[in-house]
C-alpha positions in Angstrom: 7.8 -51.1 86.9 7.9 -49.6 83.9 6.0 -51.0 81.0 7.3 -49.0 78.4 10.6 -47.3 78.2 11.9 -45.0 75.4 15.1 -43.2 75.6 16.9 -40.4 73.2 14.2 -41.1 70.3 14.5 -38.2 67.9 12.0 -38.5 64.6 12.3 -36.7 61.6 10.5 -36.4 57.7 12.5 -35.1 55.7 12.8 -31.2 56.8 10.8 -31.3 59.5 11.9 -32.3 63.3 9.0 -34.1 65.1 10.7 -35.2 68.3 14.0 -34.6 69.1 16.1 -36.5 72.0 12.6 -37.7 74.0 13.0 -39.6 77.0 9.9 -40.9 78.8 8.4 -43.8 80.9 4.9 -45.3 81.0 4.5 -47.2 84.5 1.6 -49.5 85.4 -1.8 -47.9 85.8 -1.0 -44.8 84.3 -2.8 -43.2 81.6 -1.0 -41.0 79.1 -2.1 -39.2 76.0 -0.2 -37.4 73.2 -2.1 -34.2 72.4 -0.8 -31.5 69.6 -2.5 -29.8 66.6 -3.3 -31.5 63.5 -0.6 -32.4 61.3 1.9 -32.3 64.0 2.9 -35.8 63.8 1.4 -37.2 66.7 0.4 -40.2 64.5 3.6 -40.6 63.0 5.2 -40.7 66.7 2.9 -43.6 67.9 4.0 -45.4 64.4 7.2 -45.2 64.8 7.0 -46.1 68.7 5.2 -49.2 67.6 7.6 -50.5 64.7 10.0 -49.9 67.0 8.3 -52.2 69.4 7.7 -54.5 66.8 11.2 -54.7 65.6 12.6 -54.8 69.2 15.0 -51.3 68.2 16.5 -49.0 70.5 15.8 -47.0 72.2 12.5 -48.7 72.8 12.0 -51.0 76.0 8.9 -53.5 77.0 8.6 -55.1 80.0 8.5 -58.7 79.7 4.7 -59.9 79.5 3.3 -56.3 78.5 1.0 -56.0 75.6 0.5 -52.9 73.8 -2.0 -52.6 71.0 -2.0 -49.6 68.2 -4.8 -49.0 65.7 -3.5 -47.2 62.7 -5.3 -43.7 61.7 -5.9 -45.4 58.3 -6.1 -49.3 58.7 -6.4 -51.3 56.0 -9.0 -54.1 56.1 -9.8 -57.2 54.5 -13.0 -56.9 52.5 
């Protein structure tokens, strides 16, 4: 069963296209990695996916009861 499913995700930042029409699923007990060069948009992709999960926006579907956590690259801590 798929915990997270993403269909036809496209992310651009101005003139820079980071992701074009990406589709994938993450299933129970799978381990995944997002790899790329510095500045290639890995954190932006994860933040976009996280925002889509939080807002329940298409094309992101999360299995009922699944819990996904995300720690921002530069988190704002209360002092």
